[in-house]
C-alpha positions in Angstrom: 22.9 -12.9 -10.8 21.5 -10.3 -8.4 20.3 -11.6 -4.5 17.0 -10.7 -3.8 14.2 -11.3 -1.4 12.8 -14.7 -0.9 9.6 -13.5 -2.3 10.8 -12.2 -5.1 11.7 -14.9 -7.4 8.3 -16.2 -8.8 7.7 -14.0 -12.0 9.2 -11.4 -13.6 6.1 -9.1 -12.7 7.0 -9.8 -9.1 10.9 -9.2 -9.9 9.8 -6.0 -11.4 7.9 -4.8 -8.4 10.4 -6.1 -5.7 13.5 -4.2 -7.7 11.7 -0.8 -8.8 9.1 -0.3 -6.2 8.9 -2.3 -2.8 10.6 -0.1 -0.1 10.5 2.9 -2.2 9.4 6.0 -0.2 6.1 7.3 -1.8 5.1 10.6 -1.2 2.2 11.1 -3.7 -1.6 11.2 -2.4 -2.9 9.5 -5.6 -0.4 6.5 -5.0 -0.5 6.3 -1.6 -4.5 5.9 -1.7 -3.6 3.5 -4.7 -1.1 1.3 -2.5 -4.2 1.6 0.5 -6.6 0.7 -1.8 -4.5 -2.4 -3.4 -3.3 -3.9 0.2 -7.1 -3.9 1.3 -8.1 -5.5 -1.7 -5.3 -8.2 -1.7 -6.7 -9.4 2.2 -7.3 -12.5 2.2 -5.4 -13.3 -1.5 -1.8 -13.0 -2.7 -0.3 -10.0 -3.6 0.7 -11.7 -6.8 -3.1 -11.7 -8.0 -3.3 -7.9 -6.8 -0.5 -6.9 -9.1 -1.8 -8.7 -12.2 -5.1 -6.7 -11.7 -3.1 -3.3 -10.6 -3.7 -2.1 -14.3 -7.3 -3.1 -14.5 -7.5 -1.2 -10.8 -6.6 2.3 -12.3 -8.7 1.9 -15.0 -12.0 1.1 -12.9 -11.0 3.6 -10.2 -9.9 6.4 -12.1 -6.4 6.2 -11.8 -7.0 6.3 -8.1 -7.9 10.1 -8.0 -9.5 10.4 -4.3 -12.0 13.2 -5.6 -13.2 10.7 -8.6 -13.8 7.9 -6.5 -15.2 9.7 -3.3 -18.3 10.7 -5.8 -18.9 6.4 -6.8 -22.7 5.6 -6.2 -24.4 2.4 -6.3 -24.9 2.2 -9.7 -20.7 2.4 -9.9 -20.5 0.0 -7.6 -22.8 -2.7 -9.4 -20.4 -2.1 -12.1 -17.7 -2.9 -10.4 -18.7 -6.1 -9.3 -19.0 -6.8 -12.6 -16.1 -6.0 -13.8 -13.5 -9.2 -14.2 -10.4 -6.8 -13.6 -10.9 -6.4 -10.5 -11.5 -8.5 -7.0 -15.4 -8.4 -7.0 -16.1 -8.1 -3.3 -18.8 -5.8 -1.9 -17.1 -4.8 1.2 -13.7 -4.3 -0.4 -15.3 -2.0 -3.5 -17.3 -0.2 -1.0 -14.2 0.5 1.2 -12.5 1.9 -1.6 -15.1 4.3 -2.0 -15.5 5.2 1.8 -11.7 5.2 1.9 -11.2 8.0 -0.8 -13.9 10.1 1.1 -11.7 9.8 4.1 -9.0 10.7 2.5 -10.4 13.9 1.3 -10.9 14.8 4.9 -7.7 13.8 6.0 -6.2 16.1 3.1 -8.4 19.1 4.7 -6.9 18.5 7.9 -3.5 17.9 7.1 -3.3 19.3 3.6 -2.0 15.7 2.2 -2.6 12.3 2.9 1.1 12.2 2.5 1.8 14.3 5.6 -0.4 12.2 7.5 0.7 9.0 7.0 4.6 9.6 7.1 3.6 10.8 10.5 3.7 7.5 11.7 7.2 7.1 11.1 8.0 11.0 12.3 9.0 11.2 7.9 11.9 8.9 8.1 11.6 5.3 7.0 12.0 2.7 9.4 15.6 0.8 8.1 15.3 -2.7 9.8 18.1 -5.4 9.4 15.9 -8.9 8.8 18.8 -11.4 7.8 16.0 -13.6 6.6 12.3 -13.3 6.1 11.1 -15.0 8.6 12.3 -12.4 11.3 10.3 -10.0 9.0 7.2 -9.4 11.5 3.6 -9.1 10.1 2.6 -5.8 12.3 4.4 -3.7 14.5 3.2 -0.5 16.9 3.5 1.8 14.2 1.2 -0.2 12.1 -1.1 -0.9 15.0 -1.2 3.3 15.5 -1.8 3.5 12.0 -4.7 1.1 11.7 -6.0 2.1 14.8 -6.2 6.4 13.8 -7.6 5.1 10.3 -10.0 2.8 11.5 -11.2 5.8 13.8 -11.7 8.5 10.6 -13.9 5.8 8.9 -11.0 3.9 6.7 -12.1 0.1 6.4 -9.9 -2.5 5.1 -6.8 -0.9 7.5 -6.2 -3.7 9.7 -2.5 -3.5 11.4 -1.5 -6.4 9.0 -2.7 -4.5 6.0 -1.4 -1.3 7.2 2.3 -3.1 7.5 2.6 -4.5 4.4 1.6 -1.0 3.2 4.5 0.8 5.1 6.5 -1.9 3.2 5.3 -0.8 0.2 5.7 2.6 0.1 8.7 2.9 1.8 8.2 3.5 5.5 10.0 0.7 6.0 12.9 -1.1 4.6 12.3 -4.6 4.7 14.5 -5.8 2.5 16.7 -8.4 3.8 20.0 -7.1 4.6 21.9 -10.2 1.7 19.0 -8.5 -0.8 21.0 -5.9 -3.7 17.7 -3.7 -2.9 18.7 -3.5 1.1 21.4 -1.2 0.6 20.4 1.0 -2.3 16.8 1.5 -0.3 19.0 2.2 2.6 21.4 4.9 0.9 18.6 6.3 -0.6 17.0 7.2 3.3 20.0 8.4 4.3 20.8 11.0 1.5 17.5 12.5 2.2 
């Protein structure tokens, strides 16, 4: 039986996310915007709740195309607030719209959201070597800097802890514990770049 990070044992959906996505470097702007939106939606909730609703989110938020989400108006907000498929929190929904607008500004300035975000780790995933989940920090210097810079650019729901969870999810940092079978796979893939 494969040894996994302790948190990835609850459900087949969680296990699949852990085994195929978590910690794998993402460089696609749409997927980066998706994960930033979902991590913000997760604030105060469990990631499992968000994973179960991810398909609904993709449909409700036009597959996370920032140019589409940035055009949402108050009628769209009301529509999303009535959708049981997403977290019906006005501030979180409005933050996704504002964040989409900020993504477009970043794309104009930097060419891509990818190049802007990955600059916080100098383009190379940070390879940690935690033995236990208890050692994994909730935030780091890099996530603090990312949070501050995103907030300065108008982003909402991007505190340092949300940014660190985002960094873990999109592979900017490898926080699989060393005993997890994915730790070495992710590390080897990063070294081959």
